[in-house]
ROFIKOL-47874 format. One record per residue (C-alpha): residue in three letters; y, z, x. Coordinates in steps of 0.1 Angstrom, whole numbers, plus 5000, padded with zeros to 4 digits. Example, Ala and Ser with C-alpha at 12.3 -4.5 7.8 and 13.67 -1.06 7.14 Angstrom:
<recs>
+------+-------+------+------+
: tike : north :   up : east :
+------+-------+------+------+
:  ALA :  4955 : 5078 : 5123 :
:  SER :  4989 : 5071 : 5137 :
+------+-------+------+------+
</recs>
This chain:
<recs>
+------+-------+------+------+
: tike : north :   up : east :
+------+-------+------+------+
:  UNK :  4750 : 7941 : 5674 :
:  UNK :  4780 : 7918 : 5675 :
:  UNK :  4815 : 7930 : 5669 :
:  UNK :  4842 : 7910 : 5651 :
:  UNK :  4878 : 7918 : 5662 :
:  UNK :  4904 : 7908 : 5636 :
:  UNK :  4941 : 7911 : 5633 :
:  UNK :  4954 : 7928 : 5601 :
:  UNK :  4955 : 7894 : 5585 :
:  UNK :  4944 : 7859 : 5593 :
:  UNK :  4973 : 7835 : 5593 :
:  UNK :  4970 : 7813 : 5562 :
:  UNK :  5006 : 7802 : 5557 :
:  UNK :  4999 : 7769 : 5575 :
:  UNK :  4971 : 7762 : 5550 :
:  UNK :  4988 : 7778 : 5520 :
:  UNK :  5025 : 7770 : 5521 :
:  UNK :  5024 : 7766 : 5483 :
:  UNK :  5006 : 7798 : 5476 :
:  UNK :  5032 : 7823 : 5489 :
:  UNK :  5009 : 7838 : 5516 :
:  UNK :  5029 : 7859 : 5541 :
:  UNK :  5017 : 7855 : 5576 :
:  UNK :  5019 : 7883 : 5601 :
:  UNK :  5044 : 7878 : 5630 :
:  UNK :  5024 : 7894 : 5657 :
:  UNK :  4991 : 7876 : 5657 :
:  UNK :  4979 : 7841 : 5650 :
:  UNK :  4942 : 7842 : 5657 :
:  UNK :  4910 : 7862 : 5655 :
:  UNK :  4883 : 7866 : 5680 :
:  UNK :  4846 : 7873 : 5681 :
:  UNK :  4842 : 7888 : 5715 :
:  UNK :  4815 : 7892 : 5740 :
:  UNK :  4825 : 7904 : 5774 :
:  UNK :  4811 : 7895 : 5808 :
:  UNK :  4843 : 7883 : 5824 :
:  UNK :  4865 : 7907 : 5806 :
:  UNK :  4893 : 7882 : 5801 :
:  UNK :  4913 : 7887 : 5770 :
:  UNK :  4921 : 7853 : 5754 :
:  UNK :  4948 : 7864 : 5728 :
:  UNK :  4976 : 7839 : 5727 :
:  UNK :  5001 : 7864 : 5713 :
:  UNK :  4994 : 7899 : 5726 :
:  UNK :  5006 : 7905 : 5762 :
:  UNK :  4983 : 7934 : 5769 :
:  UNK :  4946 : 7933 : 5776 :
:  UNK :  4926 : 7954 : 5752 :
:  UNK :  4892 : 7967 : 5762 :
:  UNK :  4865 : 7943 : 5749 :
:  UNK :  4833 : 7955 : 5734 :
:  UNK :  4801 : 7946 : 5752 :
:  UNK :  4777 : 7926 : 5729 :
:  UNK :  4750 : 7901 : 5733 :
:  UNK :  4763 : 7878 : 5760 :
:  UNK :  4793 : 7866 : 5780 :
:  UNK :  4812 : 7844 : 5755 :
:  UNK :  4842 : 7846 : 5732 :
:  UNK :  4843 : 7829 : 5699 :
:  UNK :  4877 : 7821 : 5683 :
:  UNK :  4889 : 7806 : 5651 :
:  UNK :  4925 : 7799 : 5648 :
:  UNK :  4943 : 7782 : 5620 :
:  UNK :  4974 : 7764 : 5634 :
:  UNK :  4984 : 7733 : 5615 :
:  UNK :  5005 : 7722 : 5645 :
:  UNK :  4976 : 7720 : 5668 :
:  UNK :  4960 : 7686 : 5672 :
:  UNK :  4927 : 7682 : 5654 :
:  UNK :  4932 : 7711 : 5629 :
:  UNK :  4940 : 7710 : 5593 :
:  UNK :  4975 : 7699 : 5583 :
:  UNK :  4994 : 7717 : 5556 :
:  UNK :  4977 : 7711 : 5523 :
:  UNK :  4990 : 7686 : 5498 :
:  UNK :  4984 : 7690 : 5461 :
:  UNK :  4991 : 7670 : 5431 :
:  UNK :  5030 : 7668 : 5427 :
:  UNK :  5028 : 7684 : 5392 :
:  UNK :  5007 : 7713 : 5405 :
:  UNK :  5030 : 7717 : 5435 :
:  UNK :  5061 : 7719 : 5414 :
:  UNK :  5044 : 7746 : 5391 :
:  UNK :  5035 : 7767 : 5422 :
:  UNK :  5069 : 7763 : 5437 :
:  UNK :  5086 : 7774 : 5405 :
:  UNK :  5062 : 7803 : 5399 :
:  UNK :  5076 : 7837 : 5407 :
:  UNK :  5041 : 7852 : 5410 :
:  UNK :  5012 : 7847 : 5434 :
:  UNK :  4987 : 7850 : 5405 :
:  UNK :  5000 : 7818 : 5390 :
:  UNK :  4999 : 7801 : 5424 :
:  UNK :  4963 : 7812 : 5428 :
:  UNK :  4954 : 7798 : 5393 :
:  UNK :  4969 : 7765 : 5403 :
:  UNK :  4950 : 7765 : 5436 :
:  UNK :  4918 : 7772 : 5417 :
:  UNK :  4925 : 7744 : 5393 :
:  UNK :  4931 : 7719 : 5422 :
:  UNK :  4899 : 7731 : 5439 :
:  UNK :  4879 : 7725 : 5408 :
:  UNK :  4894 : 7691 : 5404 :
:  UNK :  4881 : 7682 : 5439 :
:  UNK :  4910 : 7687 : 5462 :
:  UNK :  4895 : 7693 : 5497 :
:  UNK :  4926 : 7711 : 5509 :
:  UNK :  4926 : 7734 : 5479 :
:  UNK :  4889 : 7741 : 5483 :
:  UNK :  4895 : 7750 : 5520 :
:  UNK :  4925 : 7772 : 5511 :
:  UNK :  4908 : 7789 : 5482 :
:  UNK :  4877 : 7796 : 5504 :
:  UNK :  4899 : 7812 : 5530 :
:  UNK :  4917 : 7833 : 5505 :
:  UNK :  4884 : 7846 : 5492 :
:  UNK :  4870 : 7851 : 5526 :
:  UNK :  4899 : 7873 : 5537 :
:  UNK :  4909 : 7888 : 5504 :
:  UNK :  4943 : 7871 : 5502 :
:  UNK :  4958 : 7870 : 5466 :
:  UNK :  4927 : 7889 : 5454 :
:  UNK :  4896 : 7908 : 5464 :
:  UNK :  4873 : 7895 : 5491 :
:  UNK :  4846 : 7874 : 5477 :
:  UNK :  4822 : 7861 : 5504 :
:  UNK :  4799 : 7843 : 5480 :
:  UNK :  4829 : 7825 : 5465 :
:  UNK :  4842 : 7818 : 5499 :
:  UNK :  4809 : 7802 : 5509 :
:  UNK :  4809 : 7780 : 5479 :
:  UNK :  4844 : 7767 : 5483 :
:  UNK :  4843 : 7763 : 5520 :
:  UNK :  4810 : 7745 : 5516 :
:  UNK :  4825 : 7720 : 5492 :
:  UNK :  4854 : 7714 : 5515 :
:  UNK :  4830 : 7710 : 5545 :
:  UNK :  4809 : 7685 : 5526 :
:  UNK :  4841 : 7665 : 5520 :
:  UNK :  4847 : 7665 : 5557 :
:  UNK :  4871 : 7694 : 5563 :
:  UNK :  4869 : 7701 : 5600 :
:  UNK :  4885 : 7736 : 5595 :
:  UNK :  4860 : 7745 : 5567 :
:  UNK :  4831 : 7734 : 5589 :
:  UNK :  4843 : 7755 : 5618 :
:  UNK :  4848 : 7785 : 5595 :
:  UNK :  4812 : 7781 : 5581 :
:  UNK :  4800 : 7781 : 5617 :
:  UNK :  4817 : 7814 : 5623 :
:  UNK :  4803 : 7829 : 5591 :
:  UNK :  4767 : 7819 : 5601 :
:  UNK :  4774 : 7833 : 5636 :
:  UNK :  4781 : 7867 : 5620 :
:  UNK :  4760 : 7865 : 5589 :
:  UNK :  4790 : 7871 : 5566 :
:  UNK :  4782 : 7859 : 5531 :
:  UNK :  4755 : 7835 : 5546 :
:  UNK :  4724 : 7839 : 5567 :
:  UNK :  4727 : 7850 : 5603 :
:  UNK :  4718 : 7817 : 5619 :
:  UNK :  4730 : 7805 : 5653 :
:  UNK :  4715 : 7771 : 5649 :
:  UNK :  4734 : 7765 : 5616 :
:  UNK :  4765 : 7779 : 5633 :
:  UNK :  4761 : 7754 : 5661 :
:  UNK :  4755 : 7725 : 5636 :
:  UNK :  4787 : 7733 : 5618 :
:  UNK :  4807 : 7736 : 5650 :
:  UNK :  4792 : 7702 : 5661 :
:  UNK :  4803 : 7686 : 5628 :
:  UNK :  4838 : 7700 : 5632 :
:  UNK :  4840 : 7693 : 5669 :
:  UNK :  4831 : 7656 : 5665 :
:  UNK :  4861 : 7653 : 5642 :
:  UNK :  4883 : 7665 : 5671 :
:  UNK :  4889 : 7701 : 5660 :
:  UNK :  4897 : 7718 : 5693 :
:  UNK :  4887 : 7753 : 5681 :
:  UNK :  4852 : 7740 : 5671 :
:  UNK :  4850 : 7722 : 5704 :
:  UNK :  4858 : 7754 : 5722 :
:  UNK :  4832 : 7773 : 5701 :
:  UNK :  4806 : 7747 : 5707 :
:  UNK :  4812 : 7749 : 5744 :
:  UNK :  4805 : 7786 : 5742 :
:  UNK :  4773 : 7780 : 5723 :
:  UNK :  4761 : 7757 : 5750 :
:  UNK :  4773 : 7780 : 5777 :
:  UNK :  4753 : 7809 : 5764 :
:  UNK :  4724 : 7789 : 5748 :
:  UNK :  4730 : 7801 : 5713 :
:  UNK :  4716 : 7779 : 5686 :
:  UNK :  4713 : 7751 : 5711 :
:  UNK :  4695 : 7747 : 5744 :
:  UNK :  4717 : 7761 : 5772 :
:  UNK :  4735 : 7733 : 5790 :
:  UNK :  4765 : 7739 : 5813 :
:  UNK :  4773 : 7702 : 5815 :
:  UNK :  4775 : 7701 : 5777 :
:  UNK :  4796 : 7732 : 5777 :
:  UNK :  4819 : 7717 : 5802 :
:  UNK :  4822 : 7685 : 5782 :
:  UNK :  4833 : 7703 : 5750 :
:  UNK :  4857 : 7726 : 5769 :
:  UNK :  4873 : 7695 : 5784 :
:  UNK :  4876 : 7679 : 5749 :
:  UNK :  4891 : 7711 : 5736 :
:  UNK :  4916 : 7713 : 5765 :
:  UNK :  4926 : 7677 : 5760 :
:  UNK :  4932 : 7684 : 5723 :
:  UNK :  4956 : 7712 : 5731 :
:  UNK :  4936 : 7744 : 5731 :
:  UNK :  4948 : 7764 : 5761 :
:  UNK :  4920 : 7789 : 5762 :
:  UNK :  4896 : 7761 : 5772 :
:  UNK :  4913 : 7760 : 5806 :
:  UNK :  4902 : 7796 : 5813 :
:  UNK :  4866 : 7786 : 5806 :
:  UNK :  4868 : 7754 : 5827 :
:  UNK :  4882 : 7775 : 5855 :
:  UNK :  4853 : 7799 : 5852 :
:  UNK :  4828 : 7771 : 5852 :
:  UNK :  4843 : 7755 : 5883 :
:  UNK :  4846 : 7789 : 5900 :
:  UNK :  4811 : 7801 : 5893 :
:  UNK :  4794 : 7768 : 5900 :
:  UNK :  4815 : 7760 : 5930 :
:  UNK :  4797 : 7743 : 5959 :
:  UNK :  4828 : 7731 : 5977 :
:  UNK :  4865 : 7738 : 5982 :
:  UNK :  4872 : 7710 : 5957 :
:  UNK :  4855 : 7730 : 5929 :
:  UNK :  4876 : 7760 : 5936 :
:  UNK :  4907 : 7739 : 5938 :
:  UNK :  4899 : 7725 : 5903 :
:  UNK :  4894 : 7760 : 5890 :
:  UNK :  4927 : 7769 : 5905 :
:  UNK :  4943 : 7740 : 5888 :
:  UNK :  4929 : 7751 : 5854 :
:  UNK :  4942 : 7786 : 5859 :
:  UNK :  4976 : 7773 : 5867 :
:  UNK :  4977 : 7753 : 5835 :
:  UNK :  4964 : 7782 : 5815 :
:  UNK :  4990 : 7805 : 5830 :
:  UNK :  5018 : 7780 : 5822 :
:  UNK :  5005 : 7779 : 5786 :
:  UNK :  5007 : 7817 : 5783 :
:  UNK :  4970 : 7826 : 5786 :
:  UNK :  4963 : 7862 : 5796 :
:  UNK :  4940 : 7866 : 5825 :
:  UNK :  4949 : 7832 : 5841 :
:  UNK :  4973 : 7847 : 5866 :
:  UNK :  4948 : 7872 : 5879 :
:  UNK :  4922 : 7845 : 5885 :
:  UNK :  4947 : 7822 : 5901 :
:  UNK :  4959 : 7849 : 5925 :
:  UNK :  4923 : 7857 : 5934 :
:  UNK :  4915 : 7821 : 5942 :
:  UNK :  4948 : 7817 : 5961 :
:  UNK :  4934 : 7840 : 5988 :
:  UNK :  4904 : 7817 : 5993 :
:  UNK :  4922 : 7784 : 5994 :
:  UNK :  4944 : 7769 : 6022 :
:  UNK :  4980 : 7763 : 6014 :
:  UNK :  4978 : 7725 : 6013 :
:  UNK :  4949 : 7726 : 5988 :
:  UNK :  4969 : 7750 : 5966 :
:  UNK :  4999 : 7727 : 5968 :
:  UNK :  4978 : 7696 : 5957 :
:  UNK :  4963 : 7716 : 5928 :
:  UNK :  4998 : 7727 : 5917 :
:  UNK :  5009 : 7690 : 5917 :
:  UNK :  4979 : 7680 : 5896 :
:  UNK :  4985 : 7708 : 5872 :
:  UNK :  5022 : 7699 : 5869 :
:  UNK :  5013 : 7663 : 5862 :
:  UNK :  4987 : 7673 : 5836 :
:  UNK :  5013 : 7694 : 5818 :
:  UNK :  5039 : 7667 : 5820 :
:  UNK :  5014 : 7640 : 5806 :
:  UNK :  5004 : 7662 : 5777 :
:  UNK :  5039 : 7672 : 5769 :
:  UNK :  5047 : 7635 : 5766 :
:  UNK :  5016 : 7630 : 5744 :
:  UNK :  5028 : 7657 : 5721 :
:  UNK :  5062 : 7641 : 5718 :
+------+-------+------+------+
</recs>
């Protein structure tokens, strides 16, 4: 039996700036956790909560951050509807406007409405309705909706429990450059869920996700290099990924880095630090 670990609310403000959703300040992600390596991947919490043991060694995440490359940008509605929502003092009216925009075919509104229904924002939870609206947004090409549908199939929430469909939706989203879906697809390949197990494919998608700004992927790349190491160079690469992950605030990275530091000579560590620093510099410039 799989366990879904959720914060008190999913952050929707990036997707619903016009619908008056209030985002929590202490969490910006949710996790579906399996625990072999017992590495917490929360970007916000600084403690390491105990992780439940479920069917394999992977961690699925879905995180809605409009500032992250490859994810959904803040929704844009018809200017007239936008003005009505901004002038409305009630969330009920905002929800009505959102529903109208979704019915008129706005992909962004369909995505936002589906997420509201999925998580019970501005109304009761409605998984059937969420599936409908997320499905419409996904068919129009919303990478965020495709990734969300993958998670729903992975857990059987409002849809069939189907790892193959989950992998297919992650694939659709990942191919559009969504780093969350790329990370999730890497996990599917790593564990052989819904796809034939392939560590090279897992590595490829983790690398794509890392390049697109998803820091957790460096933890996974570090683990792949560490567990599959046949030379000092593999361990040095793992060390480099942990350095990057640590610099980006990933829990668990420092512990793995310190462990590998004992197995690598000083000159190798120094070169890995230089490569990590250069990677961070290059990607900081790309972000600018």
